[in-house]
C-alpha positions as CSV (number, residue, x, y, z in Angstrom):
1,M,-22.6,41.6,1.2
2,V,-20.3,38.6,0.9
3,S,-22.1,35.3,0.2
4,G,-21.7,32.4,2.7
5,N,-20.0,30.2,0.2
6,L,-17.5,32.9,-0.7
7,R,-16.9,33.7,3.0
8,D,-16.3,30.0,3.7
9,S,-13.9,29.7,0.8
10,R,-12.0,32.7,2.0
11,E,-11.8,31.3,5.6
12,R,-10.6,28.0,4.3
13,G,-8.0,29.7,2.1
14,G,-6.7,31.7,4.9
15,G,-6.6,28.7,7.2
16,M,-4.8,26.7,4.5
17,Q,-2.1,29.3,4.1
18,K,-1.4,29.2,7.9
19,I,-1.1,25.4,7.6
20,R,1.3,25.6,4.7
21,K,3.4,28.2,6.6
22,Y,3.6,26.0,9.6
23,L,4.7,23.0,7.5
24,K,7.2,25.0,5.5
25,A,8.8,26.2,8.8
26,N,9.0,22.5,10.0
27,E,10.1,21.0,6.7
28,K,13.6,20.2,7.9
29,E,12.1,18.5,11.0
30,M,9.9,16.4,8.7
31,L,13.0,15.3,6.8
32,L,14.8,14.4,10.0
33,L,11.9,12.2,11.1
34,L,11.9,10.7,7.6
35,E,15.6,9.9,7.8
36,R,15.1,8.3,11.2
37,L,12.4,6.0,9.8
38,V,14.2,5.2,6.5
39,S,17.4,4.4,8.4
40,V,15.7,1.3,10.0
41,D,15.6,-1.8,7.8
42,S,11.9,-2.9,8.0
43,G,11.5,-5.4,5.3
44,S,8.4,-7.6,5.7
45,F,10.5,-10.5,7.1
46,H,12.6,-8.4,9.5
47,K,10.3,-8.2,12.5
48,D,12.7,-6.3,14.7
49,G,13.0,-3.5,12.2
50,I,9.3,-3.2,11.7
51,D,8.7,-3.2,15.5
52,D,11.4,-0.4,15.9
53,C,9.6,1.7,13.3
54,G,6.3,1.1,15.1
55,R,7.8,2.3,18.3
56,I,9.0,5.5,16.6
57,V,5.6,6.2,15.1
58,G,3.7,5.2,18.3
59,D,5.8,7.6,20.4
60,E,4.9,10.4,17.9
61,L,1.2,9.6,18.1
62,K,1.4,9.6,21.9
63,T,2.6,13.2,21.8
64,L,-0.5,14.0,19.8
65,D,-2.7,12.6,22.6
66,F,-3.5,9.3,20.8
67,D,-4.1,6.2,22.9
68,V,-1.7,3.8,21.3
69,E,-1.9,0.0,21.3
70,V,0.8,-2.4,20.0
71,V,-0.9,-5.4,18.3
72,V,1.7,-8.1,18.9
73,E,2.5,-10.6,16.2
74,K,4.8,-13.5,16.7
75,E,6.1,-14.2,13.2
76,Y,5.7,-10.9,11.4
77,G,5.9,-7.3,12.5
78,N,3.6,-5.8,15.1
79,H,0.8,-3.5,14.1
80,I,0.2,-0.1,15.7
81,M,-3.4,0.9,16.5
82,A,-4.2,4.3,17.8
83,R,-7.3,6.3,18.5
84,R,-8.2,9.8,19.6
85,A,-11.5,11.6,20.4
86,G,-12.5,14.6,18.3
87,T,-15.3,16.8,17.2
88,G,-18.6,15.1,16.2
89,E,-19.5,11.4,15.8
90,R,-18.2,10.4,12.4
91,R,-14.7,8.9,12.5
92,L,-11.7,9.3,10.2
93,F,-9.4,6.3,9.6
94,L,-5.8,7.1,8.7
95,L,-4.1,4.0,7.2
96,A,-0.5,3.2,6.5
97,H,2.0,0.3,6.9
98,L,5.4,-0.2,8.6
99,D,7.0,-2.9,6.4
100,T,8.8,-2.4,3.1
101,V,9.8,-4.7,0.2
102,F,13.6,-4.2,0.9
103,P,15.7,-6.9,2.5
104,L,17.9,-6.6,5.6
105,G,21.0,-4.6,4.7
106,A,19.4,-2.4,2.1
107,V,19.8,0.7,4.3
108,A,23.6,0.1,4.6
109,K,23.9,-0.1,0.8
110,R,21.6,2.8,0.1
111,P,21.4,5.1,3.1
112,F,19.0,8.0,3.3
113,R,20.2,11.1,1.4
114,V,18.7,14.3,-0.1
115,E,20.0,15.4,-3.4
116,D,18.7,17.8,-6.0
117,N,15.2,18.1,-4.4
118,F,14.9,14.3,-4.1
119,A,15.1,12.2,-0.9
120,Y,16.4,8.7,-1.5
121,G,16.4,5.5,0.5
122,P,14.6,2.1,1.0
123,G,11.0,2.8,1.7
124,V,11.3,6.5,1.5
125,G,8.2,6.7,-0.6
126,D,6.5,3.4,0.1
127,I,5.5,4.3,2.7
128,K,7.6,6.2,5.2
129,G,7.2,9.5,3.5
130,G,3.4,9.1,3.8
131,I,3.7,8.3,7.5
132,V,5.7,11.5,8.1
133,Q,3.0,13.5,6.1
134,M,0.3,12.0,8.3
135,L,2.0,12.9,11.5
136,Y,2.8,16.4,10.4
137,A,-0.7,17.1,9.1
138,L,-1.9,16.2,12.7
139,K,0.9,18.3,14.2
140,A,0.0,21.3,12.1
141,L,-3.7,21.1,13.1
142,R,-2.8,20.8,16.7
143,A,-0.4,23.7,16.6
144,L,-3.0,25.9,15.0
145,G,-5.8,24.9,17.3
146,R,-7.9,23.3,14.6
147,D,-10.6,20.8,15.3
148,T,-10.3,17.2,14.0
149,P,-12.9,14.4,13.9
150,P,-12.5,11.3,16.0
151,I,-9.6,9.5,14.4
152,Y,-8.4,5.9,14.1
153,V,-4.8,5.2,13.0
154,F,-3.6,1.8,11.9
155,L,-0.1,0.9,10.8
156,T,0.0,-2.6,9.3
157,G,3.1,-4.8,10.0
158,D,2.7,-7.2,7.0
159,E,1.1,-5.1,4.2
160,E,3.8,-5.9,1.6
161,I,3.1,-9.6,1.9
162,G,-0.7,-9.4,1.8
163,S,-1.8,-8.0,5.2
164,V,-2.8,-11.5,6.2
165,K,-2.4,-10.6,9.9
166,G,-3.4,-7.0,9.6
167,R,-6.5,-7.3,7.4
168,P,-9.0,-8.3,10.2
169,Y,-8.1,-5.2,12.2
170,I,-8.3,-2.9,9.1
171,E,-11.7,-4.2,8.2
172,D,-13.0,-3.9,11.7
173,L,-11.8,-0.3,12.0
174,A,-13.2,0.6,8.6
175,T,-16.7,-0.6,9.5
176,K,-16.6,1.9,12.4
177,S,-15.3,4.8,10.2
178,S,-16.9,7.2,7.7
179,W,-13.8,8.1,5.8
180,V,-10.4,6.6,5.0
181,L,-7.2,8.3,3.9
182,V,-4.4,5.9,2.8
183,M,-0.8,7.2,3.0
184,E,0.6,5.3,0.1
185,P,2.8,7.3,-2.3
186,A,1.5,9.3,-5.2
187,S,2.4,8.5,-8.8
188,A,2.1,12.2,-9.7
189,H,2.7,15.5,-8.0
190,D,-1.0,16.4,-7.9
191,S,-2.7,12.9,-7.9
192,I,-5.0,11.1,-5.6
193,G,-5.7,7.4,-6.1
194,I,-9.3,6.4,-6.6
195,R,-8.8,3.0,-8.2
196,R,-6.4,0.1,-7.8
197,W,-6.4,-3.4,-9.3
198,G,-7.2,-6.4,-7.1
199,L,-4.6,-9.0,-6.8
200,G,-4.0,-12.7,-6.1
201,A,-1.0,-14.8,-5.2
202,F,-0.7,-18.5,-6.1
203,Y,2.1,-20.9,-5.3
204,L,2.6,-23.9,-7.5
205,T,4.7,-27.0,-6.9
206,I,5.0,-29.6,-9.6
207,Y,6.3,-33.2,-8.9
208,G,7.9,-35.3,-11.7
209,K,10.5,-38.1,-11.5
210,A,14.3,-37.8,-11.7
211,A,16.2,-40.0,-14.2
212,H,19.3,-39.6,-16.4
213,V,18.3,-38.1,-19.7
214,L,20.0,-40.9,-21.7
215,K,19.1,-43.9,-19.6
216,P,17.7,-46.4,-22.2
217,D,14.7,-47.3,-20.1
218,S,14.4,-43.9,-18.6
219,D,11.1,-43.3,-16.9
220,G,12.0,-39.7,-16.0
221,I,9.2,-37.1,-15.9
222,N,10.3,-33.5,-16.4
223,A,8.6,-31.2,-13.9
224,C,10.2,-28.2,-15.6
225,R,8.5,-29.1,-18.9
226,E,5.2,-29.2,-17.2
227,L,5.9,-25.8,-15.7
228,A,6.8,-24.4,-19.1
229,L,3.5,-25.5,-20.5
230,K,1.6,-24.1,-17.5
231,I,3.4,-20.7,-17.8
232,L,2.2,-20.3,-21.4
233,A,-1.3,-21.3,-20.5
234,L,-1.5,-19.1,-17.4
235,E,-0.1,-16.0,-19.1
236,S,-2.5,-16.4,-22.0
237,L,-5.3,-15.4,-19.5
238,T,-4.0,-11.9,-19.6
239,D,-6.5,-9.6,-21.2
240,T,-5.6,-5.9,-20.7
241,H,-8.8,-4.7,-22.4
242,R,-10.9,-6.6,-19.8
243,G,-8.5,-5.7,-17.0
244,I,-6.8,-9.0,-16.3
245,R,-3.1,-9.7,-16.0
246,V,-1.5,-13.0,-15.0
247,S,2.3,-13.2,-14.7
248,V,4.7,-16.0,-13.7
249,N,7.9,-14.2,-12.8
250,L,9.5,-16.4,-10.1
251,V,10.3,-20.0,-11.1
252,K,12.9,-22.6,-10.2
253,G,13.3,-26.4,-10.7
254,G,15.5,-29.3,-11.3
255,R,18.8,-30.3,-9.6
256,S,21.2,-31.1,-12.4
257,R,21.6,-30.5,-16.1
258,Q,21.6,-34.1,-17.1
259,V,18.7,-35.3,-14.9
260,T,15.1,-34.8,-15.6
261,A,13.6,-32.4,-13.1
262,S,11.8,-34.1,-10.3
263,E,10.3,-30.8,-8.9
264,A,9.6,-27.3,-10.2
265,Y,8.1,-24.3,-8.5
266,A,6.4,-21.1,-9.6
267,D,4.8,-18.0,-7.9
268,I,1.9,-16.8,-9.9
269,D,0.8,-13.1,-9.7
270,V,-2.8,-12.2,-10.7
271,R,-4.3,-8.8,-11.1
272,V,-7.9,-7.8,-11.9
273,R,-9.3,-4.3,-12.4
274,D,-13.0,-5.1,-11.5
275,S,-14.3,-7.0,-8.5
276,V,-16.8,-8.9,-10.7
277,L,-13.8,-10.7,-12.3
278,M,-12.3,-12.0,-9.0
279,E,-14.1,-15.3,-8.7
280,Q,-13.9,-16.0,-12.4
281,I,-10.2,-15.5,-12.7
282,Q,-9.5,-17.5,-9.5
283,T,-11.4,-20.5,-11.0
284,Q,-9.4,-20.2,-14.3
285,V,-6.1,-20.0,-12.5
286,E,-6.9,-23.0,-10.3
287,K,-8.0,-25.1,-13.3
288,L,-4.9,-24.3,-15.4
289,A,-2.3,-24.5,-12.7
290,G,-3.9,-27.3,-10.7
291,T,-4.6,-29.8,-13.6
292,P,-1.6,-31.9,-14.8
293,I,-0.8,-31.9,-18.5
294,L,1.9,-34.6,-18.8
295,P,1.4,-38.2,-17.8
296,G,2.7,-39.0,-14.3
297,I,2.8,-35.4,-13.1
298,R,1.5,-34.4,-9.7
299,V,0.8,-30.8,-8.7
300,E,0.1,-28.9,-5.5
301,L,-1.5,-25.4,-5.7
302,R,-2.1,-23.0,-2.8
303,G,-3.1,-19.4,-2.7
304,A,-6.1,-17.2,-3.6
305,M,-7.2,-13.8,-4.7
306,T,-6.0,-11.8,-1.7
307,R,-7.0,-8.2,-2.3
308,P,-10.2,-6.9,-3.9
309,P,-9.9,-4.0,-6.3
310,L,-10.2,-0.5,-5.0
311,E,-13.2,0.9,-6.9
312,P,-14.8,4.3,-6.7
313,N,-18.2,4.6,-4.9
314,S,-20.5,7.5,-4.2
315,A,-19.0,8.0,-0.7
316,S,-15.5,8.2,-2.1
317,D,-16.7,10.6,-4.8
318,A,-18.0,13.0,-2.1
319,L,-14.7,12.7,-0.2
320,L,-12.9,13.5,-3.4
321,R,-14.9,16.7,-3.8
322,I,-13.8,17.8,-0.4
323,A,-10.2,17.1,-1.3
324,S,-10.6,19.1,-4.5
325,E,-12.0,22.1,-2.6
326,V,-9.1,22.0,-0.1
327,A,-6.6,21.7,-3.0
328,A,-8.0,24.8,-4.6
329,D,-7.6,26.7,-1.4
330,I,-4.0,25.6,-1.2
331,G,-3.5,26.6,-4.8
332,I,-2.8,23.1,-6.2
333,N,-4.8,20.7,-8.5
334,V,-6.2,17.3,-7.6
335,I,-6.2,14.7,-10.4
336,P,-8.0,11.4,-9.6
337,I,-6.0,8.5,-11.0
338,E,-5.7,4.7,-11.1
339,E,-2.7,3.7,-9.0
340,Y,-0.8,0.5,-9.6
341,G,-0.1,-2.1,-7.0
342,G,-2.4,-3.1,-4.2
343,S,-2.9,-1.4,-0.8
344,D,-4.9,-1.8,2.4
345,G,-7.3,0.8,0.9
346,C,-8.6,-2.0,-1.2
347,F,-10.1,-3.6,1.9
348,T,-11.8,-0.5,3.1
349,A,-13.2,0.5,-0.2
350,A,-14.6,-3.0,-0.7
351,L,-16.7,-2.4,2.4
352,G,-18.2,0.7,0.9
353,V,-16.3,3.2,3.1
354,A,-15.2,6.4,1.4
355,T,-11.5,5.9,0.6
356,L,-8.9,8.1,-1.0
357,D,-5.5,6.4,-1.6
358,G,-2.1,7.6,-2.7
359,M,-2.1,10.6,-0.3
360,G,1.6,10.3,0.3
361,P,4.5,12.2,-1.4
362,H,5.2,12.1,-5.1
363,C,7.4,9.0,-5.5
364,Y,9.6,7.7,-8.3
365,D,10.8,4.1,-8.9
366,M,8.6,2.8,-6.0
367,C,10.1,-0.5,-4.6
368,G,13.1,-0.1,-6.9
369,D,16.8,0.6,-6.1
370,D,16.4,4.3,-6.9
371,E,13.2,4.8,-4.9
372,R,12.9,8.5,-4.2
373,I,10.4,11.2,-3.4
374,D,10.2,14.8,-4.6
375,V,10.9,16.8,-1.5
376,R,9.0,19.7,-3.0
377,S,5.8,17.6,-2.7
378,L,6.0,17.1,1.0
379,V,4.6,20.5,2.2
380,P,1.7,20.8,-0.2
381,R,0.6,17.2,0.0
382,T,0.8,17.3,3.8
383,A,-1.2,20.5,3.8
384,L,-3.8,18.7,1.6
385,I,-4.2,16.0,4.2
386,A,-4.4,18.5,7.0
387,G,-7.0,20.5,5.1
388,I,-9.2,17.4,4.4
389,I,-9.1,16.5,8.1
390,A,-10.1,20.0,9.2
391,Q,-13.0,19.9,6.7
392,L,-14.1,16.5,7.9
393,A,-14.3,17.8,11.4
394,K,-17.0,20.3,10.3
395,Q,-19.0,17.4,8.7
396,S,-18.5,15.1,11.6
């Protein structure tokens, strides 16, 4: 007699092989959709491109019987919100974003191409490859007649600049969901993200007074000197052992070589690994950046900690176990890792919702000029998403 667990495992394994076979047969089609998305410039400040990508993805979701809503934004890209009924009561939330870090014209300079098992192009990994995987996981399940739980899909239009407009929608949908899968790229072929650092963005303006450097009675006050002192103080907050990193990487100031700088500016990047550090590090940054050092200096500081860390919880651990079982049926491993950079999954995890991140393709040089994905990761990682969804339908 075959035990129930063994029978279930065999059934899952057979079903996963059918999913992989479907995806392999449609791999070229997946790449064509990926090329279509990558060929649209959709940097965070190029609203038209973001909206164009949203229309493409929205049309794909409509063919999968989703009710699709365009959440219109005036200044930044529109968001796409979609929902579909399914088996059971517990809902799955599939989360991605439409914007990239690349400026208008990047596609013309580095158009989509596939070479030596790698697909190149602006946003190919972060996050358009993950969007394609999400869509084809759903297509595979539909084609094979597999049940899915009720599903929300949300595609953020301003994720790369903090999801300021998208965050309220994400948090609202998360509170109505039992599980979240985030389509951000993977740092390794067999990884799943279970932790990310929280982040903050602060913007500092320093006001001094302009005067010629050799004027005998010069009362010039050098804003750039103040900034230099602040950079040293701020970056001294970095403590990798405790999980704190403060970086000042974008600065400018002054108007002429021989005139003391009347103004200086800096963007301050803050990362923390644990949520308990969020308030403490914000207070320290505000004190160091917001308190003048030199006589006569005036400063303005704005910004805050904008994303909580993505930290594992018991619900996420249970979801990871399901992912591991599905991966075993596919014949791949799942390695839980700490991903770098923030994501919208940080918001959902902070609400206690089971969240797995980095479900997209294996990506190299994310956000760099050679951003590329390993095409060989598309089919197995899409099958992993499909298998997880199918298993969640049974739990729903």
